N, C-alpha and C positions, 0 to 999 in steps of 0.2 A: 317843296314837292309833296305830293300826296303820299302818305305812307300806306302801303298795302300790308297789313298785319294779319296773318292767320290768327284767329281767335279761338281759344278753347273755352267754351262755355261750360259751366258746371253741369254735370250729368248729361253732357252731350255725347252722342254716339256718332256724330257726323265727322267723317274724315275727308281729306282732300279727294276730289274726283269720285265722289259717291253719286250714284244716280238719285236724283231728287227733283223737287219742284223749285225753280228759281223764284225768289221772293220779289224780283223786279218785274220780269216779263211773264212769269207763271208757267213757262214751258218745262216739260220733263227733260232734263239733260244732266250731264255730269256737272256737279256743283261743288263748291267749296265755301266754307264760312270765312268771310273777310271783314275788315273794318277799314274805312277810309276817313282821314281827318283833313279838314280844310281850315285855313287860317287867313282871314281878311283883315288887313290893317286899315284903320280909319284915322290916321294922324294921331289922335289922342286915345281912341279906344281900339279894341281888338275884338273881332267876331270869330268865334270858333264853332265849327259845325262838324258833325261826324255822321257817317252812315255805317251800319253794321247789319250783315245779313248773309243768307245763303244765296249765292249768285252763280249763274252759268258763266262760261268764258266770255261770251259776247257782252253781256251786261257788265261783267267785271271790267272789261277793257273800256267800255263807254264811261263808267263811273270813274275809273282811274284817270282817264284823260280830262274829264270834266273837272275833277277836283285838282289835278295837277295844273291845268291851265289857269284856274282861278288863283291857285297858290302863287304861281309864277307872276301873274299879272297884278294881283292886288295884295299879295302877302307882304312885300317889303315896305308898304306905306305906313306901317304901324311903328 
């Protein structure tokens, strides 16, 4: 499953639910800093991808389900 981890970047002043620009859609909304990890198994190899950024609630939900769906579907094959 995709992990939604609040990330504390060095020297970051960004806290959860702070008004800011979403790095995915570009809209000014309440945002939070998150990181998603994806794991795709390919029988012998493993492909790991991650996305980290300041996202609004809408984009956060879309990315969460995108990463979770691929993890559930393709993750166990490795």
